[in-house]
C-alpha atoms as an extended CHARMM CRD file, in Angstrom:
* protein
*
       196  EXT
         1         1  UNK       CA              3.3070000000       -8.8520000000      -32.6160000000  PROA      1               0.0000000000
         2         2  UNK       CA              4.6960000000       -9.6670000000      -29.1830000000  PROA      2               0.0000000000
         3         3  UNK       CA              2.6090000000      -10.0200000000      -26.0450000000  PROA      3               0.0000000000
         4         4  UNK       CA              3.4110000000       -7.0240000000      -23.7630000000  PROA      4               0.0000000000
         5         5  UNK       CA              2.7630000000       -9.1040000000      -20.6590000000  PROA      5               0.0000000000
         6         6  UNK       CA              5.3470000000      -11.7450000000      -21.4920000000  PROA      6               0.0000000000
         7         7  UNK       CA              8.0810000000       -9.5700000000      -23.0480000000  PROA      7               0.0000000000
         8         8  UNK       CA             10.0400000000       -9.4540000000      -19.7850000000  PROA      8               0.0000000000
         9         9  UNK       CA             10.5800000000      -11.9670000000      -16.9860000000  PROA      9               0.0000000000
        10        10  UNK       CA              8.3650000000      -10.8130000000      -14.1150000000  PROA      10              0.0000000000
        11        11  UNK       CA              6.9570000000      -11.9860000000      -10.8210000000  PROA      11              0.0000000000
        12        12  UNK       CA              4.2430000000      -14.5720000000      -11.5370000000  PROA      12              0.0000000000
        13        13  UNK       CA              1.3670000000      -12.3820000000      -10.2790000000  PROA      13              0.0000000000
        14        14  UNK       CA              2.3700000000       -9.6300000000      -12.7280000000  PROA      14              0.0000000000
        15        15  UNK       CA              1.9430000000      -11.9510000000      -15.7310000000  PROA      15              0.0000000000
        16        16  UNK       CA             -1.8150000000      -12.3250000000      -15.2270000000  PROA      16              0.0000000000
        17        17  UNK       CA             -3.1260000000       -9.0040000000      -16.6110000000  PROA      17              0.0000000000
        18        18  UNK       CA             -1.6810000000       -5.9710000000      -18.4420000000  PROA      18              0.0000000000
        19        19  UNK       CA             -2.6240000000       -3.6790000000      -15.5200000000  PROA      19              0.0000000000
        20        20  UNK       CA             -0.7270000000       -5.9240000000      -13.1160000000  PROA      20              0.0000000000
        21        21  UNK       CA              2.2990000000       -5.9240000000      -15.4420000000  PROA      21              0.0000000000
        22        22  UNK       CA              2.2740000000       -2.1260000000      -15.7540000000  PROA      22              0.0000000000
        23        23  UNK       CA              1.8740000000       -1.6410000000      -11.9920000000  PROA      23              0.0000000000
        24        24  UNK       CA              4.6410000000       -4.1710000000      -11.3090000000  PROA      24              0.0000000000
        25        25  UNK       CA              7.0550000000       -2.5720000000      -13.7770000000  PROA      25              0.0000000000
        26        26  UNK       CA              6.4340000000        1.0470000000      -12.7780000000  PROA      26              0.0000000000
        27        27  UNK       CA              5.3950000000        1.1090000000       -9.0950000000  PROA      27              0.0000000000
        28        28  UNK       CA              5.4870000000       -2.1220000000       -7.1040000000  PROA      28              0.0000000000
        29        29  UNK       CA              8.5860000000       -2.3070000000       -4.9800000000  PROA      29              0.0000000000
        30        30  UNK       CA              9.7960000000        1.1960000000       -5.8260000000  PROA      30              0.0000000000
        31        31  UNK       CA             10.7230000000        2.8990000000       -2.5370000000  PROA      31              0.0000000000
        32        32  UNK       CA              8.1370000000        5.5650000000       -1.7220000000  PROA      32              0.0000000000
        33        33  UNK       CA              9.1810000000        8.2350000000        0.7580000000  PROA      33              0.0000000000
        34        34  UNK       CA              6.3570000000       10.7500000000        0.3950000000  PROA      34              0.0000000000
        35        35  UNK       CA              4.1680000000       10.5950000000        3.5110000000  PROA      35              0.0000000000
        36        36  UNK       CA              0.8750000000       11.2920000000        1.7600000000  PROA      36              0.0000000000
        37        37  UNK       CA              1.5930000000        8.7780000000       -1.0190000000  PROA      37              0.0000000000
        38        38  UNK       CA              2.5600000000        6.1390000000        1.5680000000  PROA      38              0.0000000000
        39        39  UNK       CA             -0.7000000000        6.8110000000        3.3930000000  PROA      39              0.0000000000
        40        40  UNK       CA             -2.7500000000        6.5380000000        0.1750000000  PROA      40              0.0000000000
        41        41  UNK       CA             -1.1580000000        3.1940000000       -0.6420000000  PROA      41              0.0000000000
        42        42  UNK       CA             -1.8390000000        1.9300000000        2.8820000000  PROA      42              0.0000000000
        43        43  UNK       CA             -5.4980000000        2.9270000000        2.5350000000  PROA      43              0.0000000000
        44        44  UNK       CA             -5.7870000000        1.1640000000       -0.8320000000  PROA      44              0.0000000000
        45        45  UNK       CA             -4.1860000000       -1.9610000000        0.6260000000  PROA      45              0.0000000000
        46        46  UNK       CA             -6.8400000000       -1.8590000000        3.3530000000  PROA      46              0.0000000000
        47        47  UNK       CA             -9.5880000000       -1.6530000000        0.7290000000  PROA      47              0.0000000000
        48        48  UNK       CA             -7.9990000000       -4.6040000000       -1.0700000000  PROA      48              0.0000000000
        49        49  UNK       CA             -8.4480000000       -6.9250000000        1.9310000000  PROA      49              0.0000000000
        50        50  UNK       CA            -10.4580000000       -9.9210000000        0.7310000000  PROA      50              0.0000000000
        51        51  UNK       CA            -10.2060000000       -8.8560000000       -2.9220000000  PROA      51              0.0000000000
        52        52  UNK       CA             -7.6300000000       -9.0140000000       -5.6980000000  PROA      52              0.0000000000
        53        53  UNK       CA             -5.1740000000       -6.1810000000       -6.2300000000  PROA      53              0.0000000000
        54        54  UNK       CA             -6.3510000000       -6.0620000000       -9.8550000000  PROA      54              0.0000000000
        55        55  UNK       CA             -9.7690000000       -4.9570000000       -8.5610000000  PROA      55              0.0000000000
        56        56  UNK       CA             -8.0940000000       -2.0100000000       -6.8000000000  PROA      56              0.0000000000
        57        57  UNK       CA             -6.0120000000       -1.1020000000       -9.8520000000  PROA      57              0.0000000000
        58        58  UNK       CA             -9.1470000000       -1.0150000000      -12.0150000000  PROA      58              0.0000000000
        59        59  UNK       CA            -10.8490000000        1.2760000000       -9.4800000000  PROA      59              0.0000000000
        60        60  UNK       CA             -7.8570000000        3.3780000000       -8.4000000000  PROA      60              0.0000000000
        61        61  UNK       CA             -8.7630000000        6.4620000000      -10.4470000000  PROA      61              0.0000000000
        62        62  UNK       CA            -12.3260000000        6.3160000000       -9.1080000000  PROA      62              0.0000000000
        63        63  UNK       CA            -10.9450000000        6.0230000000       -5.5550000000  PROA      63              0.0000000000
        64        64  UNK       CA             -8.7690000000        9.0850000000       -6.1070000000  PROA      64              0.0000000000
        65        65  UNK       CA            -11.7460000000       11.0610000000       -7.4050000000  PROA      65              0.0000000000
        66        66  UNK       CA            -14.0580000000        9.8860000000       -4.6200000000  PROA      66              0.0000000000
        67        67  UNK       CA            -11.5170000000       10.6050000000       -1.8620000000  PROA      67              0.0000000000
        68        68  UNK       CA            -10.3220000000       13.9510000000       -3.2540000000  PROA      68              0.0000000000
        69        69  UNK       CA             -6.8560000000       12.6850000000       -4.2410000000  PROA      69              0.0000000000
        70        70  UNK       CA             -6.4970000000       11.1270000000       -0.7890000000  PROA      70              0.0000000000
        71        71  UNK       CA             -6.0580000000       14.4610000000        0.9450000000  PROA      71              0.0000000000
        72        72  UNK       CA             -5.9810000000       13.5740000000        4.6690000000  PROA      72              0.0000000000
        73        73  UNK       CA             -7.0210000000       17.1200000000        5.6730000000  PROA      73              0.0000000000
        74        74  UNK       CA            -10.2570000000       16.8340000000        3.7000000000  PROA      74              0.0000000000
        75        75  UNK       CA            -10.9850000000       13.1940000000        4.4900000000  PROA      75              0.0000000000
        76        76  UNK       CA            -10.5270000000       13.7480000000        8.2340000000  PROA      76              0.0000000000
        77        77  UNK       CA            -13.5480000000       16.0860000000        8.1190000000  PROA      77              0.0000000000
        78        78  UNK       CA            -15.8720000000       13.6440000000        6.3340000000  PROA      78              0.0000000000
        79        79  UNK       CA            -19.2220000000       13.1210000000        8.0230000000  PROA      79              0.0000000000
        80        80  UNK       CA            -22.2270000000       10.8280000000        7.5720000000  PROA      80              0.0000000000
        81        81  UNK       CA            -23.2420000000       12.6690000000        4.3920000000  PROA      81              0.0000000000
        82        82  UNK       CA            -19.8190000000       11.8700000000        2.8950000000  PROA      82              0.0000000000
        83        83  UNK       CA            -20.0610000000        8.2390000000        3.9910000000  PROA      83              0.0000000000
        84        84  UNK       CA            -23.4290000000        7.9420000000        2.2450000000  PROA      84              0.0000000000
        85        85  UNK       CA            -22.0110000000        9.6370000000       -0.8670000000  PROA      85              0.0000000000
        86        86  UNK       CA            -19.1680000000        7.1210000000       -0.9440000000  PROA      86              0.0000000000
        87        87  UNK       CA            -21.5070000000        4.1910000000       -0.2700000000  PROA      87              0.0000000000
        88        88  UNK       CA            -23.4360000000        5.2260000000       -3.3780000000  PROA      88              0.0000000000
        89        89  UNK       CA            -20.3320000000        5.3580000000       -5.5840000000  PROA      89              0.0000000000
        90        90  UNK       CA            -20.1950000000        2.2020000000       -7.7090000000  PROA      90              0.0000000000
        91        91  UNK       CA            -16.6900000000        3.1250000000       -8.8650000000  PROA      91              0.0000000000
        92        92  UNK       CA            -15.1160000000        2.2030000000       -5.5050000000  PROA      92              0.0000000000
        93        93  UNK       CA            -15.3420000000       -0.6480000000       -2.9930000000  PROA      93              0.0000000000
        94        94  UNK       CA            -18.4940000000        0.2150000000       -1.0660000000  PROA      94              0.0000000000
        95        95  UNK       CA            -17.6190000000       -1.0980000000        2.3660000000  PROA      95              0.0000000000
        96        96  UNK       CA            -18.8710000000        1.1030000000        5.1930000000  PROA      96              0.0000000000
        97        97  UNK       CA            -16.2690000000       -0.2570000000        7.6200000000  PROA      97              0.0000000000
        98        98  UNK       CA            -13.4030000000        0.4660000000        5.1850000000  PROA      98              0.0000000000
        99        99  UNK       CA            -14.7590000000        3.9360000000        4.3810000000  PROA      99              0.0000000000
       100       100  UNK       CA            -15.1070000000        4.7560000000        8.0750000000  PROA      100             0.0000000000
       101       101  UNK       CA            -11.6050000000        3.3780000000        8.6810000000  PROA      101             0.0000000000
       102       102  UNK       CA            -10.2580000000        5.6740000000        5.9530000000  PROA      102             0.0000000000
       103       103  UNK       CA            -11.7380000000        8.6940000000        7.7270000000  PROA      103             0.0000000000
       104       104  UNK       CA            -10.3080000000        7.5380000000       11.0490000000  PROA      104             0.0000000000
       105       105  UNK       CA             -6.9600000000        6.8110000000        9.4140000000  PROA      105             0.0000000000
       106       106  UNK       CA             -6.8620000000       10.3540000000        8.0150000000  PROA      106             0.0000000000
       107       107  UNK       CA             -7.4330000000       11.6450000000       11.5340000000  PROA      107             0.0000000000
       108       108  UNK       CA             -4.6990000000        9.3360000000       12.8840000000  PROA      108             0.0000000000
       109       109  UNK       CA             -2.2960000000       10.4710000000       10.1440000000  PROA      109             0.0000000000
       110       110  UNK       CA             -2.9270000000       14.1260000000       11.0340000000  PROA      110             0.0000000000
       111       111  UNK       CA             -2.5720000000       13.3910000000       14.7550000000  PROA      111             0.0000000000
       112       112  UNK       CA              0.8510000000       11.8690000000       14.0960000000  PROA      112             0.0000000000
       113       113  UNK       CA              1.8400000000       14.9690000000       12.1500000000  PROA      113             0.0000000000
       114       114  UNK       CA              0.5120000000       17.2770000000       14.8540000000  PROA      114             0.0000000000
       115       115  UNK       CA              2.4950000000       15.3020000000       17.4550000000  PROA      115             0.0000000000
       116       116  UNK       CA              5.6970000000       15.8050000000       15.4570000000  PROA      116             0.0000000000
       117       117  UNK       CA              5.7910000000       12.3150000000       13.9070000000  PROA      117             0.0000000000
       118       118  UNK       CA              6.3820000000       12.3290000000       10.1620000000  PROA      118             0.0000000000
       119       119  UNK       CA              4.5260000000        9.3290000000        8.6920000000  PROA      119             0.0000000000
       120       120  UNK       CA              7.3100000000        8.4520000000        6.2520000000  PROA      120             0.0000000000
       121       121  UNK       CA             10.2070000000        8.9460000000        8.6570000000  PROA      121             0.0000000000
       122       122  UNK       CA              8.4140000000        6.9490000000       11.3540000000  PROA      122             0.0000000000
       123       123  UNK       CA              7.6740000000        3.9630000000        9.0970000000  PROA      123             0.0000000000
       124       124  UNK       CA             10.9510000000        3.9160000000        7.1900000000  PROA      124             0.0000000000
       125       125  UNK       CA             12.6810000000        4.1690000000       10.5590000000  PROA      125             0.0000000000
       126       126  UNK       CA             11.0500000000        0.8790000000       11.5250000000  PROA      126             0.0000000000
       127       127  UNK       CA             12.7750000000       -0.8700000000        8.5990000000  PROA      127             0.0000000000
       128       128  UNK       CA             16.1340000000        0.7880000000        9.1880000000  PROA      128             0.0000000000
       129       129  UNK       CA             15.6810000000        3.4900000000        6.5400000000  PROA      129             0.0000000000
       130       130  UNK       CA             16.4350000000        1.2450000000        3.5650000000  PROA      130             0.0000000000
       131       131  UNK       CA             14.6950000000       -1.5260000000        1.6110000000  PROA      131             0.0000000000
       132       132  UNK       CA             15.0200000000       -5.0080000000        3.0750000000  PROA      132             0.0000000000
       133       133  UNK       CA             16.5390000000       -7.3110000000        0.4490000000  PROA      133             0.0000000000
       134       134  UNK       CA             14.8990000000      -10.7200000000        0.8830000000  PROA      134             0.0000000000
       135       135  UNK       CA             16.6430000000      -13.7720000000       -0.5270000000  PROA      135             0.0000000000
       136       136  UNK       CA             14.4740000000      -16.8290000000       -1.1630000000  PROA      136             0.0000000000
       137       137  UNK       CA             17.4070000000      -19.2150000000       -0.6400000000  PROA      137             0.0000000000
       138       138  UNK       CA             18.3150000000      -17.5620000000        2.6570000000  PROA      138             0.0000000000
       139       139  UNK       CA             14.8890000000      -16.3910000000        3.8870000000  PROA      139             0.0000000000
       140       140  UNK       CA             12.5460000000      -18.9760000000        2.3540000000  PROA      140             0.0000000000
       141       141  UNK       CA              9.3600000000      -18.3900000000        0.3470000000  PROA      141             0.0000000000
       142       142  UNK       CA              7.6470000000      -15.0010000000        0.3490000000  PROA      142             0.0000000000
       143       143  UNK       CA              5.6400000000      -14.7720000000        3.5810000000  PROA      143             0.0000000000
       144       144  UNK       CA              2.2090000000      -13.2370000000        4.0650000000  PROA      144             0.0000000000
       145       145  UNK       CA              3.4320000000      -11.4850000000        7.2180000000  PROA      145             0.0000000000
       146       146  UNK       CA              6.5940000000      -11.1580000000        9.2690000000  PROA      146             0.0000000000
       147       147  UNK       CA              7.4900000000      -10.1950000000       12.8340000000  PROA      147             0.0000000000
       148       148  UNK       CA              8.3380000000       -6.7340000000       11.4700000000  PROA      148             0.0000000000
       149       149  UNK       CA              4.9650000000       -6.3250000000        9.7220000000  PROA      149             0.0000000000
       150       150  UNK       CA              3.3230000000       -7.3390000000       13.0120000000  PROA      150             0.0000000000
       151       151  UNK       CA              5.4000000000       -4.7410000000       14.8660000000  PROA      151             0.0000000000
       152       152  UNK       CA              4.4490000000       -2.0260000000       12.3430000000  PROA      152             0.0000000000
       153       153  UNK       CA              0.8010000000       -3.1050000000       12.4870000000  PROA      153             0.0000000000
       154       154  UNK       CA              0.8080000000       -2.7790000000       16.2830000000  PROA      154             0.0000000000
       155       155  UNK       CA              2.4880000000        0.6390000000       16.1000000000  PROA      155             0.0000000000
       156       156  UNK       CA             -0.1160000000        1.8990000000       13.6270000000  PROA      156             0.0000000000
       157       157  UNK       CA             -3.0230000000        0.4780000000       15.6250000000  PROA      157             0.0000000000
       158       158  UNK       CA             -1.6340000000        2.1380000000       18.7520000000  PROA      158             0.0000000000
       159       159  UNK       CA             -1.8910000000        5.4350000000       16.8580000000  PROA      159             0.0000000000
       160       160  UNK       CA             -5.5230000000        4.7810000000       15.9360000000  PROA      160             0.0000000000
       161       161  UNK       CA             -5.2140000000        3.1900000000       12.4810000000  PROA      161             0.0000000000
       162       162  UNK       CA             -7.6020000000        0.4530000000       11.3310000000  PROA      162             0.0000000000
       163       163  UNK       CA             -7.4180000000       -2.1250000000        8.5300000000  PROA      163             0.0000000000
       164       164  UNK       CA             -3.6800000000       -2.3420000000        9.1470000000  PROA      164             0.0000000000
       165       165  UNK       CA             -3.2550000000       -5.9490000000       10.2170000000  PROA      165             0.0000000000
       166       166  UNK       CA              0.1440000000       -7.6090000000        9.6910000000  PROA      166             0.0000000000
       167       167  UNK       CA             -0.8750000000       -9.2160000000        6.3560000000  PROA      167             0.0000000000
       168       168  UNK       CA             -2.1140000000       -5.9020000000        4.9280000000  PROA      168             0.0000000000
       169       169  UNK       CA              0.9990000000       -4.1600000000        6.2600000000  PROA      169             0.0000000000
       170       170  UNK       CA              3.3200000000       -6.7370000000        4.6780000000  PROA      170             0.0000000000
       171       171  UNK       CA              1.6300000000       -6.4000000000        1.2670000000  PROA      171             0.0000000000
       172       172  UNK       CA              1.9470000000       -2.6220000000        1.6490000000  PROA      172             0.0000000000
       173       173  UNK       CA              5.6350000000       -2.9220000000        2.6140000000  PROA      173             0.0000000000
       174       174  UNK       CA              6.2540000000       -4.8530000000       -0.6090000000  PROA      174             0.0000000000
       175       175  UNK       CA              4.2940000000       -2.3220000000       -2.6710000000  PROA      175             0.0000000000
       176       176  UNK       CA              6.1090000000        0.7360000000       -1.3030000000  PROA      176             0.0000000000
       177       177  UNK       CA              9.5630000000       -0.8100000000       -1.5790000000  PROA      177             0.0000000000
       178       178  UNK       CA             10.2700000000       -1.3710000000        2.1020000000  PROA      178             0.0000000000
       179       179  UNK       CA             10.9710000000       -5.0000000000        1.2620000000  PROA      179             0.0000000000
       180       180  UNK       CA             12.1720000000       -6.3750000000       -2.0790000000  PROA      180             0.0000000000
       181       181  UNK       CA             10.1630000000       -9.5040000000       -2.8250000000  PROA      181             0.0000000000
       182       182  UNK       CA             10.6040000000       -9.5390000000       -6.6030000000  PROA      182             0.0000000000
       183       183  UNK       CA             11.2190000000      -13.0890000000       -7.8150000000  PROA      183             0.0000000000
       184       184  UNK       CA             14.8670000000      -14.0270000000       -8.3560000000  PROA      184             0.0000000000
       185       185  UNK       CA             14.2250000000      -14.2560000000      -12.1160000000  PROA      185             0.0000000000
       186       186  UNK       CA             12.2690000000      -10.9710000000      -12.3190000000  PROA      186             0.0000000000
       187       187  UNK       CA             13.7630000000       -8.1260000000      -14.3390000000  PROA      187             0.0000000000
       188       188  UNK       CA             13.0030000000       -5.8220000000      -11.3730000000  PROA      188             0.0000000000
       189       189  UNK       CA             14.8570000000       -7.9490000000       -8.8000000000  PROA      189             0.0000000000
       190       190  UNK       CA             17.9530000000       -5.7400000000       -8.7540000000  PROA      190             0.0000000000
       191       191  UNK       CA             18.3540000000       -4.2900000000       -5.2400000000  PROA      191             0.0000000000
       192       192  UNK       CA             17.0570000000       -0.7590000000       -4.9490000000  PROA      192             0.0000000000
       193       193  UNK       CA             19.0540000000        1.9720000000       -3.2600000000  PROA      193             0.0000000000
       194       194  UNK       CA             17.9980000000        3.6570000000       -0.0570000000  PROA      194             0.0000000000
       195       195  UNK       CA             16.9700000000        7.3010000000        0.0620000000  PROA      195             0.0000000000
       196       196  UNK       CA             19.7280000000        9.8960000000        0.1770000000  PROA      196             0.0000000000
């Protein structure tokens, strides 16, 4: 019987656990254009700060249950009772600062919408509307942040977002397909098409 993790050439990080391999093969680097889904992934990347992504993958269903499928309308109305409820939920990362940031980020997301800024259009506009195809030979090793992730981080912070530093933003950009950082030998390396 073959090992499902090693059946295909993948990015090194995706070879470490079956959940990582599944996430890599089905989601990571696939361009996401839905505003709410982009926001959810940004929130989860904020919760991941200081932890492994595998920890988030193992808890993702619990996060979705705890945060009502990441509905910004509902989360924006959370109060101290909700914070305490979430702090008591062992299924998620129980960080008060990250929970409070999620509530504030829901409010910031809705404020953008109310001001006529579509979350997806705004962020994809910052990368030129199509995935950035990085080339290790041309661009060097995969960075932890870039001038563009710093620019996006500043733009989000200006709109009231928290836990959106340039390192978190760059990891998120990779995850949502704004930048293609699959290894040259990875079966998912093929450039992905832009929307439309």
